[in-house]
N, C-alpha and C positions, 0 to 999 in steps of 0.2 A: 504494500500500500504506500502510495506517495504522500509526501507531506504537502499540505496546502497552506499558503500564506494568504492572509486577508490584508488587502491594501487599505491603509488609512486614507481617507478622502482629503485630508489637509495635513500640513506639517505640524506635528504636535510640539516641536521645539519652538516654532514661531508662535504658536498659541500660548505657550508658557511665557515667552518674552512679552507678548501683548498683555497677558494676565498680570504680570508684575507692574506694568505701567498703569493699568486701570483699576487695580485691586481696591483702591480707596475711594473710588467714585461712588457717590450716593445713587442708589437706585440701580446698581449694576446687576445684570443677570447674563448668564451664558446660555446660548441656545444654538442648536444645529440649524443652519439655514444655508440654502444654495449649495449643499454638499460640503460646507465648511463649518467652522465654529465661530459664531458671531458673538460679539459683546454689545449688549444693549444698555442704554442709559434711560431709565424711566420708560422702557418699552420701545425706544427708538434705536435702531441699529446705528452704531458708531463705526465699527471696524470688525472685520472678520479675517481669520486665517482662511484663505481661499482654497477651494478644491483644485484650482489651477496653479497653485503655488502663489506665494506672495500674499498681498492683502486685497481684500475687497473693502472699499472705503466709501462711506456716505459723506458727501460734502454739499455745501451750498450750491445749488444748480447754477447760480449766477457766477460762481468762481470756476466752473468747469473748464472753460476755455483757457484761462490763465494757468490752472494747475496741470493740464495735460501738456503744457510746454516744458514741464520739468522732466528730467531723466527718469525713466522707469514708469512714468504715469501714462495711462491711456483710459479712454472712456470704457466703462464696463459694457459688455454686450449681453443683452438679455433677449432671448428669443429672436436673434438675428438683428436686433435694433440696438444701436449705441445710445446709451442713456446719459443725459445731463444729470449731474448730482450723484453719479456713481462712478467710481474709479477703480481700476485694477492697478496696483503698484507691484511691479515685478520684483522678484526676490533679490535681484542684484542691487536694487535701490535700498535694500533693508539690511545690508551686511553690517553697517555701522549702527551702533546703538543710537547715535544722534539722528540718523536717517529714519530709523523706526520710530523714535520718540516724536519727531516732527510730524510724520504722517498720522500716527495715532492721535496726537494732540489735535490735529486738524479735524479728524472724524469725531472725536469726543466733543470738541468745541461746538461743532454743528449739532450733534445730538442733544447737547445741553440746551441749545437755543430753541428747540422744538417743544411744543406742548406735551406734557406727560400723557402717555397712553395707558398708564396704570395708576 
């Protein structure tokens, strides 16, 4: 009988790094979403360890054009449509703690600005 391995849909090490950065946020919950592990603030998704690798990030839709000009950032594609307010940040842009902290803070800041869903 062969040995089967089960693939994890997201990078658990990245999820742990995110968790350290957001652990003291008021209203924080973790939830599986979009095949990854999302971190929500008062019911609003802020950031997720993406199933594609890297981050799925929720941002102010009006800032999308400016943010996608940065290295590693692109609009997130959902059902074949590129979405304003949602970014995918490639893993290479997250190698440094400073890079990860900056992107996580962007998502958390936007999630905090939204009305609570819970």
